[in-house]
MIVO-947152 format. One record per residue (C-alpha): residue number from 1; residue in one letter; x, y, z. Coordinates in steps of 0.5 Angstrom, whole numbers, always signed. Each point is the difference from the previous one (the first is absolute). Last residue first. Layout:
BEGIN
 resi resn  east north    up
  NUM    a     X     Y     Z
...
***
This chain:
BEGIN
 resi resn  east north    up
  798    x   -35   +74  +111
  797    x    +2    -4    -6
  796    x    -5    -1    -6
  795    x    -3    -6    -1
  794    x    +4    -5    -5
  793    x    -2    +0    -7
  792    x    -5    -6    -3
  791    x    -1    +2    -7
  790    x    +7    +2    -1
  789    x    +4    -5    +3
  788    x    -5    -6    -3
  787    x    +2    +3    -7
  786    x    +7    +0    +2
  785    x    +0    -7    +3
  784    x    -4    -2    -6
  783    x    +5    +3    -5
  782    x    +6    -4    +4
  781    x    -3    -6    -1
  780    x    -1    +1    -8
  779    x    +7    +2    -1
  778    x    +2    -6    +4
  777    x    -4    -4    -5
  776    x    +3    +3    -6
  775    x    +7    -1    +3
  774    x    -1    -7    +2
  773    x    -3    -2    -7
  772    x    +6    +3    -3
  771    x    +5    -4    +5
  770    x    -4    -7    -2
  769    x    +1    +1    -7
  768    x    +7    +2    +0
  767    x    +1    -6    +5
  766    x    -3    -5    -5
  765    x    +1    -7    +3
  764    x    -2    +2    +7
  763    x    -4    -7    +1
  762    x    -7    +4    +1
  761    x    +2    +5    -5
  760    x    +1    -3    -6
  759    x    -4    -6    +2
  758    x    -6    +5    -1
  757    x    +1    -1    -7
  756    x    -3    -7    +0
  755    x    +4    -6    -2
  754    x    -5    -6    -2
  753    x    +2    -7    +3
  752    x    +3    +2    +6
  751    x    +3    -6    +3
  750    x    +0    -1    +8
  749    x    +6    -3    +4
  748    x    -1    -2    +7
  747    x    +5    -1    +6
  746    x    +0    -2    +7
  745    x    -6    -5    +1
  744    x    +2    -3    -7
  743    x    -2    +2    -7
  742    x    +2    +0    -7
  741    x    -4    +2    -7
  740    x    -6    +3    +3
  739    x    -4    +3    -5
  738    x    -4    +7    +1
  737    x    -6    +2    -4
  736    x    -5    -1    +5
  735    x    +1    +2    +7
  734    x    +4    -5    +5
  733    x    -2    -3    +7
  732    x    -3    -6    -3
  731    x    +6    -1    -5
  730    x    +5    -1    +5
  729    x    -4    -6    +3
  728    x    -1    -3    -7
  727    x    +7    +1    -2
  726    x    +2    -4    +6
  725    x    +4    +3    +6
  724    x    +7    -2    +2
  723    x    +0    -5    +6
  722    x    +0    +4    +6
  721    x    +7    +2    +4
  720    x    -2    +8    +0
  719    x    -7    -1    +1
  718    x    -6    -1    -5
  717    x    -6    -2    +4
  716    x    -2    +7    +1
  715    x    -1    +1    -7
  714    x    +3    +7    -1
  713    x    -4    +6    -1
  712    x    +0    +3    -7
  711    x    +3    +8    -1
  710    x    -1    +1    -8
  709    x    +5    +4    -4
  708    x    -3    +3    -6
  707    x    +3    -1    -6
  706    x    -6    -2    -4
  705    x    +3    -7    -2
  704    x    +1    -1    +8
  703    x    +6    +1    +5
  702    x    +0    -5    +6
  701    x    +0    +2    +7
  700    x    -1    -4    +7
  699    x    +1    -7    -2
  698    x    +2    -5    +5
  697    x    +4    +0    +7
  696    x    +6    +4    -2
  695    x    -1    +4    -7
  694    x    +6    +1    -4
  693    x    -3    +4    -6
  692    x    +1    -2    -8
  691    x    -2    +4    -6
  690    x    -1    -3    -7
  689    x    -1    +3    -7
  688    x    +1    +8    +3
  687    x    +7    -1    +1
  686    x    +2    -3    -6
  685    x    +2    -8    +0
  684    x    -6    -2    -4
  683    x    +3    +4    -6
  682    x    -6    +4    -2
  681    x    -4    -2    -6
  680    x    -6    -2    +4
  679    x    -5    -5    -3
  678    x    -7    +2    -2
  677    x    -5    -4    +5
  676    x    -3    +7    +2
  675    x    -1    +2    -7
  674    x    +5    +5    -2
  673    x    +2    +7    -2
  672    x    +7    +2    +2
  671    x    +1    +6    +3
  670    x    +2    -3    +7
  669    x    +5    -4    -3
  668    x    +3    +6    -3
  667    x    +0    +3    +6
  666    x    +3    -6    +4
  665    x    +6    +0    -6
  664    x    +1    +8    +1
  663    x    +1    -1    +7
  662    x    +4    -6    +0
  661    x    +5    +3    -5
  660    x    +0    +7    +4
  659    x    +2    -4    +6
  658    x    +5    -4    -3
  657    x    +4    +6    -3
  656    x    +0    +4    +7
  655    x    -5    +5    +1
  654    x    +2    +8    +2
  653    x    -5    +5    +3
  652    x    +2    +7    -1
  651    x    -5    +5    +2
  650    x    -1    +6    -4
  649    x    +3    -4    -6
  648    x    +5    +3    -5
  647    x    -3    +0    -7
  646    x    +5    -1    -5
  645    x    +7    +3    -1
  644    x    +6    +2    +5
  643    x    +7    -2    -1
  642    x    +1    +0    -7
  641    x    +6    -3    -4
  640    x    -4    -1    -6
  639    x    -7    +4    +0
  638    x    -6    -3    +4
  637    x    -6    +4    -2
  636    x    -4    +3    +6
  635    x    +1    +7    -2
  634    x    -3    +5    +6
  633    x    -3    +7    -2
  632    x    -4    +0    +6
  631    x    -6    -2    -4
  630    x    +3    -6    -3
  629    x    +5    +0    -6
  628    x    +0    -5    -6
  627    x    +6    -1    -4
  626    x    +0    +1    -8
  625    x    +1    -3    -7
  624    x    +1    -8    +2
  623    x    -1    -3    -7
  622    x    -5    -6    -1
  621    x    +2    -1    -8
  620    x    -6    -3    -4
  619    x    -1    -6    -5
  618    x    -5    -1    -5
  617    x    -4    +6    +0
  616    x    -1    +1    -7
  615    x    +4    +6    -1
  614    x    +6    -4    +3
  613    x    +4    +2    +6
  612    x    -6    +3    +4
  611    x    +2    +4    +6
  610    x    -2    -2    +7
  609    x    +2    +5    +6
  608    x    +3    -3    +6
  607    x    +0    +5    +6
  606    x    +4    -1    +6
  605    x    +0    -1    +7
  604    x    +2    -7    +1
  603    x    +3    +0    +7
  602    x    -2    -7    +3
  601    x    -4    +2    +6
  600    x    +4    +1    +7
  599    x    -4    -5    +5
  598    x    -6    -1    +4
  597    x    -5    +6    +2
  596    x    -2    +7    -3
  595    x    -5    +3    +5
  594    x    -5    +4    -5
  593    x    -3    +7    -2
  592    x    +7    +3    +3
  591    x    -1    +4    -7
  590    x    +7    -2    -2
  589    x    -1    -7    +3
  588    x    -6    -1    -5
  587    x    +4    +3    -6
  586    x    +5    -5    +2
  585    x    -4    -6    +1
  584    x    -4    +1    -7
  583    x    +6    +2    -4
  582    x    +4    -6    +3
  581    x    -6    -4    -2
  580    x    +1    +3    -7
  579    x    +7    -2    -1
  578    x    +2    -6    +5
  577    x    -2    -4    +6
  576    x    +4    -6    +0
  575    x    +5    +3    +5
  574    x    -6    +1    +5
  573    x    -6    +4    +1
  572    x    -6    +0    +5
  571    x    -5    +6    +0
  570    x    -3    +2    +6
  569    x    -7    +4    +1
  568    x    -4    +4    +5
  567    x    -7    +2    -4
  566    x    +0    +7    -3
  565    x    -6    -1    -4
  564    x    +1    -2    -8
  563    x    +2    +5    -5
  562    x    -4    +0    -6
  561    x    -1    +7    -1
  560    x    +5    +3    +4
  559    x    +5    +0    -5
  558    x    +7    -2    -1
  557    x    +5    +3    -4
  556    x    +5    -2    -6
  555    x    +6    +4    +0
  554    x    +2    +4    -6
  553    x    +7    -3    -2
  552    x    +7    +2    +2
  551    x    +6    +1    -5
  550    x    +6    -2    +3
  549    x    +3    -2    -7
  548    x    +0    -7    +2
  547    x    -8    +0    +1
  546    x    -3    +2    +6
  545    x    -7    -3    +2
  544    x    -6    +2    +4
  543    x    -4    -3    +6
  542    x    -6    +1    +4
  541    x    -1    +7    +1
  540    x    -5    +3    +4
  539    x    -7    -1    +3
  538    x    -4    -5    +4
  537    x    +5    -6    +0
  536    x    -3    -7    +0
  535    x    -4    -2    -6
  534    x    +4    +5    -4
  533    x    +6    -5    +2
  532    x    -3    -6    -3
  531    x    -2    +4    -7
  530    x    +7    +2    +0
  529    x    +3    -7    +0
  528    x    -5    -2    -5
  527    x    +2    +6    -5
  526    x    +7    -3    +1
  525    x    -1    -7    -2
  524    x    +3    -6    +3
  523    x    +4    -1    +6
  522    x    +4    -6    +3
  521    x    -5    -1    +6
  520    x    +4    -5    +4
  519    x    -2    +4    +6
  518    x    -6    +5    -1
  517    x    -4    -2    +6
  516    x    -5    +6    +1
  515    x    -3    -1    +8
  514    x    -6    +4    +1
  513    x    -3    +3    +7
  512    x    -6    +2    +3
  511    x    -4    -1    -6
  510    x    -8    +2    +2
  509    x    -5    -5    -2
  508    x    -2    -7    -4
  507    x    -1    +4    -6
  506    x    +6    +4    +1
  505    x    +4    -7    -1
  504    x    -3    -1    -7
  503    x    +1    +7    -2
  502    x    +7    -1    +2
  501    x    +1    -6    -4
  500    x    -4    +3    -6
  499    x    +4    +6    +0
  498    x    +7    -4    +0
  497    x    -3    -4    -6
  496    x    -1    +7    -4
  495    x    +7    +2    +2
  494    x    +3    -7    -3
  493    x    -4    +0    -6
  492    x    +6    +3    -5
  491    x    +5    -4    +3
  490    x    +5    +1    +7
  489    x    +2    -7    +3
  488    x    -1    -4    +6
  487    x    -4    +5    +4
  486    x    -2    -4    +6
  485    x    -6    +3    +5
  484    x    -1    -1    +7
  483    x    -5    +3    +4
  482    x    -1    +2    +7
  481    x    -7    +0    +3
  480    x    +2    -1    +7
  479    x    -5    -6    +0
  478    x    +2    -2    -7
  477    x    +7    +0    +1
  476    x    +3    -2    -7
  475    x    -6    +2    -3
  474    x    +1    +0    -8
  473    x    -5    -6    -1
  472    x    +1    -2    -7
  471    x    -4    -2    -6
  470    x    -4    -7    +0
  469    x    -5    -3    +3
  468    x    +4    -3    +6
  467    x    +4    +7    +0
  466    x    +7    +0    -1
  465    x    +5    +3    +5
  464    x    +4    +6    +2
  463    x    -2    +4    -6
  462    x    +3    +0    -8
  461    x    +1    +5    -5
  460    x    +4    -1    -6
  459    x    -4    -5    -3
  458    x    +1    -1    -7
  457    x    -7    +0    -4
  456    x    -1    -6    -5
  455    x    -3    +1    -6
  454    x    -3    -7    -2
  453    x    +2    -7    -3
  452    x    -5    -5    -1
  451    x    +2    -6    +4
  450    x    +0    -8    -2
  449    x    +1    -4    +6
  448    x    +2    -7    +0
  447    x    +2    -4    +7
  446    x    +5    -5    -1
  445    x    -1    -7    +3
  444    x    +0    -3    +7
  443    x    -2    +7    +4
  442    x    +3    +0    +8
  441    x    +5    +5    -2
  440    x    -2    +4    -6
  439    x    +3    -1    -7
  438    x    -3    +5    -5
  437    x    +0    +0    -8
  436    x    -2    +7    -3
  435    x    -3    +2    -6
  434    x    +0    +7    -2
  433    x    -6    +4    -3
  432    x    +0    +7    -4
  431    x    -5    +5    +3
  430    x    +6    +5    +1
  429    x    +6    -1    -3
  428    x    +6    -5    +3
  427    x    +3    -2    +6
  426    x    +1    -7    +2
  425    x    +5    -1    -6
  424    x    +4    +6    +2
  423    x    +0    -1    +7
  422    x    +2    -7    +0
  421    x    +6    +2    -5
  420    x    +2    +5    +5
  419    x    +0    -5    +6
  418    x    +5    -4    -4
  417    x    -3    -7    -3
  416    x    +3    -6    +1
  415    x    -6    -4    +4
  414    x    -5    +4    -4
  413    x    -3    -6    -4
  412    x    -4    +2    -6
  411    x    -7    -2    +0
  410    x    -2    +8    -1
  409    x    +3    +1    +6
  408    x    +2    -6    +4
  407    x    +2    -2    +7
  406    x    -2    +7    +4
  405    x    +1    -3    +7
  404    x    -6    +2    +5
  403    x    +3    +3    +7
  402    x    -5    +6    +0
  401    x    -6    -2    -4
  400    x    -3    +1    -7
  399    x    -8    +0    +1
  398    x    -2    +3    -7
  397    x    -2    +6    +4
  396    x    +7    +1    +3
  395    x    +3    -1    -7
  394    x    -4    +5    -3
  393    x    +1    +5    +5
  392    x    -4    +3    +6
  391    x    +6    -1    +5
  390    x    +7    -2    -3
  389    x    +1    -8    +0
  388    x    +6    -1    +4
  387    x    +7    -4    +0
  386    x    -2    -4    -6
  385    x    +6    -4    -1
  384    x    +4    -2    -6
  383    x    +4    -6    +2
  382    x    +8    -1    +1
  381    x    -1    +0    +8
  380    x    -3    +7    -1
  379    x    -1    +4    -6
  378    x    -5    +6    +2
  377    x    -7    +2    -2
  376    x    -5    +6    +2
  375    x    -6    -1    -4
  374    x    -5    +5    -4
  373    x    -2    -3    -6
  372    x    +3    +4    -5
  371    x    +0    +7    -3
  370    x    +4    +6    +3
  369    x    -1    +5    +5
  368    x    +4    +6    +4
  367    x    +3    +3    -6
  366    x    +7    +0    +3
  365    x    +2    -7    +1
  364    x    -4    -3    -6
  363    x    +3    +5    -5
  362    x    +7    -2    +2
  361    x    -2    -7    -1
  360    x    -3    +1    -7
  359    x    +7    +5    -2
  358    x    +5    -6    +2
  357    x    +0    -3    -7
  356    x    +1    +7    -3
  355    x    +6    +2    +5
  354    x    -2    +4    +5
  353    x    +7    +4    +1
  352    x    +3    +2    +6
  351    x    +1    +6    +5
  350    x    -1    -2    +7
  349    x    +7    -2    +3
  348    x    +3    +6    -3
  347    x    +3    +2    -7
  346    x    +6    -5    -1
  345    x    -5    -6    +0
  344    x    -4    +4    -5
  343    x    +7    +0    -5
  342    x    +1    -7    +2
  341    x    -7    -3    -2
  340    x    +0    +4    -6
  339    x    +7    -3    -3
  338    x    -2    -7    +2
  337    x    -7    +1    -3
  336    x    +3    +3    -7
  335    x    +5    -5    +0
  334    x    -5    -6    +0
  333    x    -5    +3    -4
  332    x    +5    +1    -6
  331    x    +1    -7    +0
  330    x    +8    -2    +1
  329    x    +4    +1    -6
  328    x    +6    -2    +4
  327    x    +6    +3    -4
  326    x    -2    +5    -6
  325    x    -8    +1    +2
  324    x    +3    +1    +7
  323    x    +4    +6    -2
  322    x    -6    +3    -4
  321    x    -4    +0    +6
  320    x    +6    +3    +4
  319    x    +1    +5    -5
  318    x    -7    +2    +0
  317    x    +0    +1    +8
  316    x    +6    +4    +0
  315    x    -3    +5    -6
  314    x    -6    +0    +4
  313    x    +4    +3    +6
  312    x    +3    +5    -4
  311    x    -6    +2    -2
  310    x    -3    +1    +7
  309    x    +6    +4    +2
  308    x    +6    -3    +3
  307    x    +4    +3    +7
  306    x    +7    -2    +3
  305    x    +2    +4    +5
  304    x    +5    -5    +3
  303    x    +0    -6    -5
  302    x    -5    -6    +2
  301    x    -3    +0    -7
  300    x    +7    -1    -3
  299    x    +0    -7    +4
  298    x    -7    -2    -2
  297    x    +2    +1    -7
  296    x    +7    -4    +1
  295    x    -4    -6    +3
  294    x    -6    +0    -5
  293    x    +6    -1    -6
  292    x    +4    -5    +4
  291    x    -7    -4    +1
  290    x    -2    +0    -7
  289    x    +7    -3    -2
  288    x    +1    -5    +6
  287    x    -7    -3    -2
  286    x    +2    +0    -7
  285    x    +7    -4    +2
  284    x    -4    -4    +5
  283    x    -5    -3    -5
  282    x    -4    -5    +4
  281    x    -4    +7    +2
  280    x    -3    -1    -7
  279    x    -4    -6    +2
  278    x    -5    +5    +3
  277    x    -5    -4    +5
  276    x    +4    -5    +4
  275    x    +6    +4    -3
  274    x    -1    +5    +6
  273    x    +2    -4    +5
  272    x    +6    +4    +3
  271    x    -2    +7    +1
  270    x    +5    +5    -2
  269    x    -3    +2    -6
  268    x    -7    +1    +3
  267    x    +4    +4    +6
  266    x    +3    +4    -6
  265    x    -7    +2    -3
  264    x    -1    +3    +7
  263    x    +6    +4    +0
  262    x    -2    +3    -7
  261    x    -7    +2    +3
  260    x    +4    +3    +6
  259    x    +5    +4    -4
  258    x    -6    +2    -4
  257    x    -3    +3    +7
  256    x    +6    +3    +2
  255    x    +2    +4    -6
  254    x    -8    +2    -1
  253    x    +1    +6    +5
  252    x    -4    +0    +6
  251    x    -7    +4    +1
  250    x    +0    -4    +6
  249    x    -8    +0    +0
  248    x    +0    -3    -7
  247    x    -4    +4    -5
  246    x    +5    +2    -6
  245    x    +5    -5    +0
  244    x    -4    -6    +2
  243    x    -5    +2    -5
  242    x    +5    +0    -5
  241    x    +3    -6    +2
  240    x    -6    -4    +1
  239    x    -3    +2    -7
  238    x    +7    -3    -3
  237    x    -1    -6    +4
  236    x    -7    -1    -3
  235    x    +2    +1    -7
  234    x    +4    -6    +0
  233    x    -6    -4    +1
  232    x    -2    -6    +5
  231    x    -6    -3    -3
  230    x    +1    -7    +3
  229    x    +5    +1    +6
  228    x    -3    -5    +5
  227    x    -3    -5    -6
  226    x    +7    +0    -3
  225    x    +4    -1    +7
  224    x    -4    -6    +1
  223    x    -6    +0    +6
  222    x    +1    -5    +5
  221    x    -3    -7    +1
  220    x    +1    -2    +7
  219    x    +5    -6    +1
  218    x    -3    -6    +4
  217    x    +6    -1    +5
  216    x    +6    -4    -1
  215    x    +4    +5    -4
  214    x    -2    +6    +5
  213    x    +3    -4    +6
  212    x    -3    -3    +5
  211    x    +4    -3    +6
  210    x    +3    +6    +2
  209    x    +7    -1    +3
  208    x    +2    +8    -1
  207    x    +6    -2    -5
  206    x    -5    -4    -4
  205    x    -6    +5    +0
  204    x    +5    +5    -3
  203    x    +3    -4    -5
  202    x    -7    -2    -2
  201    x    -2    +7    +0
  200    x    +6    +2    -5
  199    x    -2    -6    -4
  198    x    -7    +3    -1
  197    x    +3    +7    -2
  196    x    +4    -4    -6
  195    x    -7    -2    -2
  194    x    -3    +6    +1
  193    x    +5    +3    -5
  192    x    -4    +7    -3
  191    x    -4    +3    +4
  190    x    +2    -3    +7
  189    x    +7    +0    -2
  188    x    -1    +7    -1
  187    x    -3    +2    +6
  186    x    +5    -4    +4
  185    x    +5    +4    -3
  184    x    -3    +7    +2
  183    x    -1    -3    +7
  182    x    +7    -1    +1
  181    x    +2    +7    -2
  180    x    -6    +3    +5
  179    x    +2    -4    +6
  178    x    +7    +2    -1
  177    x    -2    +7    +0
  176    x    -5    -1    +6
  175    x    +6    -2    +4
  174    x    +1    +6    +4
  173    x    -7    +2    +1
  172    x    +1    +3    +6
  171    x    -7    -2    +4
  170    x    +0    -7    -3
  169    x    +6    -2    +2
  168    x    -2    -7    +3
  167    x    -5    +0    -6
  166    x    +6    +2    -5
  165    x    +4    -6    +2
  164    x    -5    -5    -1
  163    x    -2    +3    -7
  162    x    +8    +0    -1
  161    x    +0    -8    +1
  160    x    -6    -1    -4
  159    x    +2    +4    -6
  158    x    +7    -3    +0
  157    x    -3    -7    +0
  156    x    -5    +1    -5
  155    x    +6    +4    -4
  154    x    +4    -6    -1
  153    x    +5    +3    -5
  152    x    +6    -3    +3
  151    x    +3    +7    +3
  150    x    -7    +2    +2
  149    x    +0    -6    +5
  148    x    +7    +1    +2
  147    x    -2    +7    +2
  146    x    -6    -2    +4
  145    x    +4    -5    +4
  144    x    +5    +5    +2
  143    x    -6    +4    +2
  142    x    -3    -6    +4
  141    x    +7    -1    +4
  140    x    +0    +8    +1
  139    x    -7    +0    +3
  138    x    +1    -6    +4
  137    x    +6    +3    +3
  136    x    -3    +6    +2
  135    x    -6    -4    +3
  134    x    +4    -4    +5
  133    x    +4    +6    +2
  132    x    -6    +4    +2
  131    x    +0    +7    -3
  130    x    -7    -2    -4
  129    x    -3    -2    +6
  128    x    +1    +7    +3
  127    x    -4    +3    -6
  126    x    -6    -4    +2
  125    x    +0    +2    +7
  124    x    -6    -4    +3
  123    x    +1    -5    -5
  122    x    -6    -4    -4
  121    x    +1    +3    -7
  120    x    +8    -1    +1
  119    x    -1    -7    +2
  118    x    -4    -2    -6
  117    x    +5    +3    -5
  116    x    +6    -3    +4
  115    x    -4    -7    +0
  114    x    +0    +1    -8
  113    x    +7    +1    +1
  112    x    +1    -6    +3
  111    x    -4    -4    -5
  110    x    +5    +3    -5
  109    x    +6    -2    +4
  108    x    -1    -7    +1
  107    x    +7    -1    +2
  106    x    -3    -5    +5
  105    x    +2    +5    +6
  104    x    -3    +6    -4
  103    x    -6    -4    +0
  102    x    +0    -2    +7
  101    x    +2    +7    +2
  100    x    -6    +4    -4
   99    x    -5    -5    +2
   98    x    +2    +1    +7
   97    x    -1    +8    -1
   96    x    -7    -2    -4
   95    x    -2    -3    +6
   94    x    +2    +5    +5
   93    x    -4    +5    -4
   92    x    -6    -4    +0
   91    x    +0    +0    +7
   90    x    +1    +7    +0
   89    x    -6    +1    -5
   88    x    -4    -5    +4
   87    x    +1    +4    +7
   86    x    -1    +7    -3
   85    x    -7    -3    -4
   84    x    -2    -3    +7
   83    x    +1    +6    +4
   82    x    -4    +4    -6
   81    x    -5    -5    +0
   80    x    -1    +1    +8
   79    x    +0    +7    +0
   78    x    -4    +1    -6
   77    x    -6    -5    +3
   76    x    +1    +5    +7
   75    x    -1    +6    -5
   74    x    -6    -3    -3
   73    x    -3    -2    +6
   72    x    +1    +7    +3
   71    x    -3    +3    -7
   70    x    -6    -4    +1
   69    x    -1    +3    +7
   68    x    +1    +7    -2
   67    x    -5    -1    -6
   66    x    -5    -3    +4
   65    x    +0    +6    +5
   64    x    -1    -3    +7
   63    x    +8    +0    +1
   62    x    -1    +7    +3
   61    x    +7    +4    +1
   60    x    +4    +1    +6
   59    x    +6    -2    -2
   58    x    +3    -7    +1
   57    x    -2    -5    -5
   56    x    -1    +6    -6
   55    x    +7    +3    +1
   54    x    +3    -7    +1
   53    x    -3    -2    -7
   52    x    +3    +6    -3
   51    x    +7    -1    +3
   50    x    +0    -7    -3
   49    x    -3    +3    -6
   48    x    +6    +4    -2
   47    x    -1    +0    -7
   46    x    +2    +8    -1
   45    x    -7    +2    -3
   44    x    -3    -5    +6
   43    x    +3    +4    +5
   42    x    -1    +7    -2
   41    x    -8    -2    -1
   40    x    +0    -3    +7
   39    x    +4    +6    +3
   38    x    -5    +6    -1
   37    x    -6    -4    +3
   36    x    +4    -2    +6
   35    x    +2    +7    +1
   34    x    -7    +2    +0
   33    x    -2    -6    +5
   32    x    +5    +3    +5
   31    x    -3    +6    -1
   30    x    -7    -3    +2
   29    x    +3    -3    +6
   28    x    +3    +7    +2
   27    x    -7    +4    -1
   26    x    -1    +3    -6
   25    x    +1    +7    -2
   24    x    -7    +4    -1
   23    x    -2    -1    -8
   22    x    +2    +4    -6
   21    x    +7    +2    +1
   20    x    +2    -7    +2
   19    x    -4    -3    -6
   18    x    +4    +5    -5
   17    x    +7    -3    +4
   16    x    -2    -7    -1
   15    x    -2    +2    -8
   14    x    +7    +3    +0
   13    x    +3    -6    +3
   12    x    -3    -5    -5
   11    x    +3    +5    -6
   10    x    +7    -1    +3
    9    x    -1    -8    +1
    8    x    -2    +0    -8
    7    x    +6    +4    -2
    6    x    +5    -4    +4
    5    x    -4    -7    -2
    4    x    +1    +2    -7
    3    x    +7    +2    +0
    2    x    +3    -6    +4
    1    x    +1    +1    +8
***
């Protein structure tokens, strides 16, 4: 039994004991009902839904209660969906293993390894699969190929192979160092030698047998290294060294940090293709002289017990700058950038410099608002696509629609634009105009828009489904009054927006349960996370910090003033839940305020403070200075070689990579603001795009765009040996919004034009969400049983 379930069960038994002390002992059938009351929550908390359904259908309990009937229906649906999920997973495992054998037989080892990764994620026993001789032989072959690619400076090939191996051994991280090394070379090529990197992409595409290669497709405009490194100065590196020594949580000596900086510069010197931007790299003697000095200095810093002072570190950096002038004479900003990137990489995964050209996008991600037109965009099939206008923004008011192609901005064609450039050109000062030329399906000519930019609030709180006239409907189960709130990031207005969502539900009536979805929430502002915790915790510590010297901060505390009613609650987390979302889920877990459901969180429990690297704030150092500590003194940060980290759910519900991808895409599709005739973005093969039913003798069931399964009587004239039904015959029996794409007396295919969130539950696409709802509905049903027992006690025994 997990900790939360155990405590909750103990409290419940205590409540039952008090009840027995007040009322006369119940008759035997009442005693059995009391046992059912206790068992319901326990079974749900453990995910034992088959037993729960059996209890409800065999015990002497009333099914007249709406919450009980609804729970039974949902349990039956879960049972069906779970069986289908298991069957599909095992079928997918068999297919992946068949692919592995076929690719291995054809000496396509990389494709075979990808099949092995897929098989590993689908296997009943993943660890046993890694001992399979077929997989072991494949791993050895791929490792040899990766080493060969590395020896030939083909870092793109090496990175792809090592990443695949790392996915297979994700838990042990044994290939992480190889991945990091290859990734450093790729970063250097991407910044300074994009044409050389394109050659590697071409080689890789040809090796894989791809029809399209980067050289024969439209090339996106990329930022030059000059624009990326504009305004980078030596003083920024020196300030970084000073802050790293004094404020970083590890409080380590500067020797390994300066060595990391030097090794980063060596990576650049060792990467073939730098002559694309710097002709000085053609002078082999000067490159060798510079590299020899760096290698000797790096080795000296690795000597056992080696320590250096801040002044010594500055002396080393100045010597490197001077030697560069005497040999390669690379621009100062290049040397500074490479040294700084190497130094911060050595600190930890979350410390980094926000360079001058990155400051604007960083501010936008943390402040919760920006100035623009309010539209989500992506690149798809080589075009700049409107994914969705944001609600109540200039883009929506102007009439932009999901599926529009932004062909031109200010008369300039966008086909070669990167997303970063598109964002920069479309956003701008509030009150200014931007002119867009839009291609729209069904319209022969470009549609011209002149849209005035305005302040755009980032939406961090979302509900279950969009309301027809704007805003969110937060009820996932209106009949049983269970709410659903997705929290995507923690920004300044998040707590206020949460208040509005809760208030909206409370105006409809009492909240009987709430699902708080923190999956794929990367975090954000600590103050926002604390405010969210304060809404659910009555009093007591929420979070504190500890620095590298073991000094603890005074914990922030919850207060009663803004606390919501104590309604039942579940919180969804997964490996994409990090930082502030781990603080919220962990604190609620420590107080047993919510049942945590899903998979273990990311393990990013560290504090990053911002330190200005110039007086005018042109650049900042984002530095890890402390670790977060939860109310029960847990540190959730994943340190190197850690075996425990993050938040372990009370009820673990795993999903395969395919299931996660399908659930994410359906949710994104359902969130899009579109007209009824707007096209869907989803691949037509997705499980919600079409559902097929084998029906002897005619049409029995179809799936509508509202996700309701309709029961339709078959035409008596349609027998098993009859001719295929015509579309007119079928349409007479169908509801609005359904489109027949194929029909016979035995089979019908119905296309769903507009995905709805309800399909996540109806089709069993999101098992974590389905589980969270079942836990809450079980709590609601058991509370009704308990209330009925107290209000209608059995007569006294003679």
